[in-house]
C-alpha positions in Angstrom: -167.7 19.4 -62.5 -170.3 21.3 -60.6 -169.2 24.8 -59.2 -167.6 24.5 -55.8 -168.0 27.4 -53.3 -165.9 27.6 -50.2 -166.4 30.4 -47.8 -163.1 31.7 -46.4 -164.3 34.8 -44.5 -167.4 36.6 -43.4 -168.2 37.7 -46.9 -165.4 36.1 -48.9 -164.6 32.8 -50.5 -163.4 30.9 -53.5 -165.5 29.7 -56.4 -164.1 26.8 -58.4 -165.6 25.9 -61.8 -164.8 24.7 -65.2 -165.2 25.9 -68.8 -166.2 23.1 -71.2 -163.9 21.9 -74.0 -166.4 23.0 -76.5 -166.6 26.6 -75.1 -162.8 26.8 -74.9 -162.3 25.6 -78.5 -164.9 28.1 -79.8 -163.2 30.9 -77.9 -159.7 30.0 -79.1 -161.0 29.9 -82.7 -162.5 33.4 -82.2 -159.2 34.6 -80.7 -157.3 33.3 -83.8 -159.7 35.0 -86.2 -159.0 38.3 -84.4 -155.2 38.1 -84.9 -154.8 36.2 -88.1 -155.1 39.4 -90.3 -152.1 40.9 -88.4 -149.9 37.8 -88.8 -147.4 37.5 -91.7 -145.1 34.4 -92.2 -142.4 34.0 -94.8 -144.1 32.8 -98.0 -147.6 33.8 -97.0 -149.4 37.1 -97.6 -150.6 39.0 -94.5 -153.9 37.5 -93.3 -153.5 34.2 -95.2 -151.8 32.2 -92.4 -153.7 28.9 -91.7 -154.6 27.8 -88.2 -152.2 24.8 -88.5 -149.3 27.0 -89.4 -150.1 29.5 -86.6 -150.2 26.6 -84.2 -146.8 25.4 -85.4 -145.1 28.8 -85.1 -146.9 30.3 -82.0 -148.9 27.5 -80.4 -152.6 27.8 -79.3 -151.3 28.9 -75.8 -150.7 32.3 -77.2 -154.4 32.6 -77.8 -155.5 31.5 -74.3 -155.6 34.9 -72.6 -157.8 36.4 -75.3 -160.0 33.3 -75.2 -160.3 33.4 -71.4 -161.4 37.0 -71.6 -164.2 35.9 -74.0 -165.5 32.9 -72.1 -165.1 34.1 -68.5 -168.0 36.5 -68.1 -170.7 33.9 -69.1 -169.0 31.0 -67.4 -168.6 33.0 -64.2 -172.2 34.1 -64.1 -173.5 30.5 -64.7 -171.2 29.3 -61.9 -172.1 31.7 -59.2 -175.8 31.4 -60.0 -175.5 27.6 -59.6 -173.6 28.0 -56.4 -176.4 30.4 -55.2 -174.1 33.3 -54.2 -174.3 37.0 -55.1 -170.9 38.4 -55.9 -170.1 42.1 -55.4 -167.0 43.9 -56.7 -164.4 42.6 -59.2 -163.4 38.9 -58.9 -159.8 37.8 -58.7 -159.2 35.0 -61.2 -156.6 32.2 -60.9 -156.2 29.6 -63.6 -156.1 26.2 -61.9 -156.0 24.1 -65.1 -155.6 25.3 -68.7 -154.7 22.4 -71.0 -155.4 21.8 -74.7 -158.5 19.7 -75.5 -159.5 19.6 -71.9 -162.0 21.7 -69.8 -160.3 24.7 -68.2 -160.6 24.9 -64.4 -160.8 28.4 -62.9 -160.7 29.5 -59.3 -162.1 32.9 -58.4 -161.7 34.8 -55.2 -165.1 36.4 -54.6 -166.6 39.0 -52.2 -170.4 38.3 -51.7 -173.3 40.1 -50.3 -173.7 39.6 -46.6 -176.3 37.3 -45.1 -179.5 39.0 -44.0 -181.8 37.6 -41.3 -185.0 39.5 -42.1 -186.9 40.7 -39.1 -190.6 41.8 -38.9 -191.5 43.5 -42.1 -195.3 43.3 -42.1 -197.5 45.3 -39.7 -194.7 47.5 -38.4 -195.9 50.5 -36.4 -195.2 54.0 -37.5 -195.9 57.3 -36.0 -199.2 58.8 -37.1 -198.6 62.0 -39.1 -200.9 65.0 -39.0 -202.0 65.8 -42.5 -204.2 68.8 -41.6 -203.8 72.0 -43.6 -204.8 74.9 -41.4 -206.0 78.4 -42.3 -202.7 79.7 -41.0 -200.8 77.4 -43.5 -202.9 79.0 -46.3 -202.3 82.5 -45.0 -198.6 82.0 -44.7 -198.4 80.7 -48.2 -200.3 83.7 -49.6 -198.0 86.0 -47.6 -194.9 84.4 -49.2 -196.5 84.9 -52.6 -197.3 88.6 -51.8 -193.7 89.1 -50.6 -192.4 87.5 -53.8 -194.5 90.1 -55.8 -193.5 93.0 -53.5 -191.8 96.1 -54.8 -189.0 98.0 -53.1 -189.8 101.7 -52.4 -187.7 104.4 -51.0 -188.4 105.3 -47.4 -187.4 108.5 -45.4 -187.3 106.8 -42.0 -184.7 104.6 -40.3 -183.8 101.2 -41.6 -185.6 98.2 -40.1 -185.1 94.5 -40.3 -186.1 93.2 -43.8 -185.4 96.6 -45.3 -182.9 96.9 -48.1 -180.1 99.4 -47.8 -177.8 100.5 -50.7 -174.3 101.1 -49.2 -170.7 101.8 -49.8 -168.3 100.2 -47.4 -164.6 100.0 -46.7 -163.2 97.4 -44.3 -160.0 97.6 -42.5 -158.0 95.5 -40.0 -155.5 97.3 -37.8 -156.1 100.4 -40.1 -155.3 98.5 -43.3 -157.7 97.6 -46.0 -158.0 93.9 -46.9 -159.0 92.1 -50.1 -162.7 91.7 -50.6 -163.5 94.2 -47.8 -164.8 97.1 -49.9 -167.7 97.7 -52.3 -169.8 100.5 -53.7 -173.6 100.7 -54.2 -174.1 97.3 -52.6 -177.7 96.2 -52.0 -178.0 94.5 -48.6 -181.2 93.0 -47.1 -181.0 93.6 -43.3 -181.7 90.3 -41.5 -180.6 88.2 -44.4 -177.4 87.1 -42.5 -175.4 87.4 -45.7 -172.7 89.5 -44.0 -170.4 88.9 -41.0 -172.5 88.4 -37.8 -173.3 91.8 -36.3 -172.7 93.8 -39.4 -176.4 94.1 -40.5 -177.7 94.7 -37.0 -175.5 97.8 -36.6 -177.2 99.4 -39.7 -180.7 99.1 -38.3 -182.0 102.5 -37.0 -179.9 104.5 -39.4 -181.2 106.7 -42.3 -180.2 107.4 -45.9 -177.0 109.6 -46.2 -175.8 108.6 -42.8 -172.2 107.4 -42.2 -172.0 104.4 -39.8 -169.0 102.9 -38.1 -169.4 99.1 -37.9 -167.2 97.0 -35.8 -167.3 93.2 -36.1 -165.2 90.1 -35.4 -164.7 87.5 -38.1 -165.8 84.0 -37.0 -163.0 81.7 -36.0 -164.1 79.2 -38.7 -164.3 81.9 -41.5 -163.5 80.6 -44.9 -160.7 83.1 -45.5 -158.2 81.8 -42.9 -156.2 85.1 -43.0 -159.3 86.9 -41.6 -160.6 84.2 -39.2 -161.0 85.5 -35.7 -159.8 89.0 -36.4 -161.5 92.3 -35.4 -162.5 94.5 -38.3 -163.8 98.1 -38.8 -166.1 99.0 -41.7 -166.8 102.6 -42.7 -170.3 102.5 -44.2 -172.1 105.1 -46.2 -175.9 104.5 -46.5 -177.2 105.9 -49.8 -180.8 104.5 -49.8 -183.2 102.7 -47.5 -185.9 100.7 -49.2 -188.8 98.8 -47.8 -191.1 96.2 -49.3 -194.5 97.3 -50.5 -196.7 94.3 -50.7 -199.6 94.1 -53.2 -203.0 94.4 -51.7 -204.7 91.1 -50.9 -207.7 91.6 -53.2 -209.4 89.9 -56.1 -207.2 91.7 -58.6 -204.1 90.2 -56.9 -205.7 86.7 -56.9 -206.4 86.9 -60.7 -202.9 88.2 -61.4 -201.5 85.3 -59.4 -203.6 82.6 -61.0 -205.6 83.0 -64.1 -208.0 80.2 -63.1 -209.4 82.0 -60.1 -211.4 85.2 -59.8 -211.5 85.9 -56.1 -209.3 85.7 -53.0 -211.6 83.0 -51.6 -211.1 80.9 -54.7 -207.3 81.5 -54.5 -207.3 80.3 -50.9 -209.3 77.2 -51.8 -206.9 76.3 -54.6 -203.8 76.9 -52.4 -205.3 74.8 -49.7 -205.8 72.0 -52.2 -202.2 72.3 -53.4 -200.8 72.4 -49.8 -203.0 69.3 -48.9 -201.5 67.3 -51.8 -198.0 68.4 -50.8 -198.6 67.5 -47.1 -200.0 64.1 -48.1 -197.0 63.4 -50.3 -194.6 64.4 -47.5 -196.5 62.2 -45.0 -196.4 59.2 -47.4 -192.6 59.7 -47.8 -192.1 60.1 -44.1 -194.2 57.0 -43.3 -192.3 55.0 -45.9 -188.9 56.0 -44.5 -190.1 55.2 -40.9 -191.6 51.8 -41.9 -188.4 50.8 -43.7 -186.3 52.0 -40.8 -188.4 49.9 -38.4 -187.7 46.8 -40.6 -184.0 47.6 -40.7 -183.9 47.9 -36.9 -185.2 44.3 -36.5 -183.1 42.8 -39.3 -179.6 41.2 -38.7 -177.1 42.0 -41.4 -173.6 40.6 -41.4 -170.7 43.0 -41.9 -171.2 45.0 -45.1 -168.3 44.6 -47.5 -166.4 47.8 -48.1 -166.7 47.4 -51.8 -170.5 47.7 -51.6 -170.1 51.0 -49.7 -167.5 52.2 -52.2 -169.8 51.4 -55.1 -172.6 53.3 -53.5 -170.4 56.3 -52.8 -169.2 56.3 -56.5 -172.8 56.3 -57.6 -173.7 59.2 -55.3 -170.8 61.2 -56.5 -171.7 60.5 -60.1 -175.3 61.7 -59.5 -173.9 64.8 -57.8 -171.6 65.5 -60.7 -174.5 65.2 -63.1 -176.5 67.7 -61.0 -173.6 70.1 -61.1 -173.4 69.8 -64.9 -177.1 70.8 -65.2 -176.2 74.0 -63.4 -173.2 74.7 -65.6 -170.6 73.6 -63.1 -167.8 71.0 -63.3 -166.6 68.9 -60.3 -163.3 70.7 -60.5 -165.0 74.1 -60.3 -167.1 73.0 -57.3 -164.1 71.7 -55.5 -162.2 75.0 -56.1 -165.1 77.1 -54.8 -165.7 75.0 -51.7 -162.1 74.0 -51.0 -163.0 70.3 -50.9 -161.0 67.4 -52.1 -162.1 64.0 -53.6 -161.4 62.5 -50.1 -163.6 65.1 -48.4 -166.4 64.3 -50.9 -166.2 60.6 -50.3 -166.3 61.0 -46.5 -169.3 63.2 -46.8 -171.2 60.5 -48.7 -169.9 57.4 -46.8 -172.3 57.4 -43.9 -175.3 57.9 -46.2 -173.9 55.2 -48.5 -173.8 52.6 -45.6 -177.5 53.3 -44.8 -178.5 53.0 -48.4 -176.7 49.7 -48.8 -178.3 48.2 -45.7 -181.7 49.5 -46.8 -181.3 47.9 -50.2 -180.2 44.6 -48.6 -183.3 44.6 -46.4 -185.6 45.3 -49.4 -183.9 42.5 -51.4 -184.6 40.2 -48.5 -188.2 41.1 -48.6 -188.3 40.4 -52.4 -187.0 36.9 -51.6 -189.3 36.3 -48.7 -192.4 37.4 -50.7 -191.1 35.6 -53.9 -191.7 38.8 -55.9 -191.2 38.2 -59.6 -192.0 41.1 -61.9 -194.0 40.3 -65.0 -193.4 41.4 -68.6 -196.2 43.8 -68.1 -194.5 45.2 -65.0 -191.3 45.7 -67.0 -193.1 47.4 -69.9 -194.8 49.8 -67.5 -191.6 50.6 -65.8 -189.9 51.4 -69.1 -192.8 53.7 -70.1 -192.7 55.5 -66.7 -189.0 56.1 -67.1 -189.4 57.3 -70.6 -192.1 59.8 -69.5 -190.1 60.9 -66.5 -186.9 61.6 -68.5 -188.7 62.6 -71.7 -186.9 59.8 -73.7 -188.0 57.5 -76.4 -189.3 54.1 -75.0 -187.0 52.1 -77.3 -183.9 54.1 -76.2 -184.8 53.4 -72.5 -185.2 49.7 -73.3 -181.8 49.6 -74.9 -180.1 51.4 -72.0 -181.5 49.0 -69.3 -181.1 45.3 -69.0 -183.8 43.0 -67.8 -181.9 42.2 -64.6 -181.7 45.9 -63.7 -185.4 46.4 -64.4 -186.4 43.3 -62.5 -184.3 44.4 -59.5 -185.7 47.9 -59.4 -189.3 46.8 -59.8 -188.9 44.2 -57.1 -187.5 46.8 -54.7 -190.6 49.0 -55.4 -192.9 46.1 -54.8 -191.1 45.2 -51.6 -191.6 48.8 -50.3 -195.3 48.5 -51.1 -195.5 45.3 -49.1 -193.9 47.0 -46.1 -195.9 50.3 -46.3 -199.3 48.9 -47.2 -199.2 46.7 -44.1 -197.8 49.3 -41.8 -200.0 50.6 -39.0 -200.2 54.3 -38.1 -200.2 54.8 -34.3 -199.8 57.7 -32.0 -196.0 58.3 -31.7 -194.1 57.3 -28.6 -192.9 60.9 -28.3 -196.5 62.2 -28.4 -197.6 59.7 -25.7 -194.6 60.7 -23.6 -195.4 64.4 -24.0 -199.1 63.8 -23.1 -198.1 61.9 -20.0 -195.7 64.6 -18.9 -198.4 67.3 -19.5 -200.9 65.3 -17.4 -198.4 64.9 -14.6 -197.7 68.6 -14.6 -201.4 69.5 -14.5 -201.9 67.0 -11.6 -199.1 68.6 -9.6 -200.7 72.0 -10.1 
């Protein structure tokens, strides 16, 4: 029989198909070979029981479950491909018919990908992005580099914003000290907003060796709930006031910063080139995101199955966990530090997961519409790029990824290229609106 697909809901249905007698017989034989070495009957040594004797004592039916587990994956894949559906999540299997020397008939409850009615995906309009790197951009970047190389020097005058003060402090609430409210020789950058709002501001204008009374109110949403919303007093002793001393912007600084340049002008040219590359990359990413968003806006997608969102959330949490491990943290440590639960984490990622799933569905629809079929050369290039990116052996990457995974990912990339390369950059609607309002204001004046 040919696979029979019957839709029972928006994204659900039942798939009925059979497993041939030959496949069943082979799987039952394999199942017997797995257990025969563990079977012992009177008069027979362990592992020497014949198939006929096993059948007499136990019956082939005792092997059916193991045989089903062997034949189901391939039979199921062939069936849903013939039925031209794309399952998501785990199938629920019901045995409709399982007799000896006959094809087995299975019925599977399946959740499938939603239908996608692709909207306009070529020639979408995206806001034109300014890619100009100005002299101010270069100067600001150099200033940041100078500040990074700055030295802290003692100053006699009063503390100002961006100065560093070395302080002792003792915090009290209603005259009583509280946990975590005291420290000695603490270095604090004024204006860093690393302390309770108002604390740093009250130290500005004071000099070394001064005692300062600081009065603040803990924010209502403060992480330590026993302190949230309460008024506190801090007795502060300023030991030192330090200011940043920036290196002079001269040729020596330029050479110290970059061995490939000899003058400040050369440094500026190199930084301008770096900033231009960064700005171009940012613009390309922004244009790509906007173009895909435009396609998504004009595409109709049936209700997305929750299992697809859950799968995406699981992947995002897995990626986040890997990122934590590279920093020497475990998920348990992170949750203890932040006070978050597994449920909190899942909620945090759920909205983004929905967007990601919908975007992927749209791109898969473009792959179908454009009949994109990656070649062997495409697959080889993708493997090489992944090996280079993750500094892995090419053969190891090849063993890790299946052809289906590679074909899917390459197809998605090509679909993005189709959308982006045909997109048209135009003056943004917001820009046009602003220009119109400015013209109207000038006319009124």
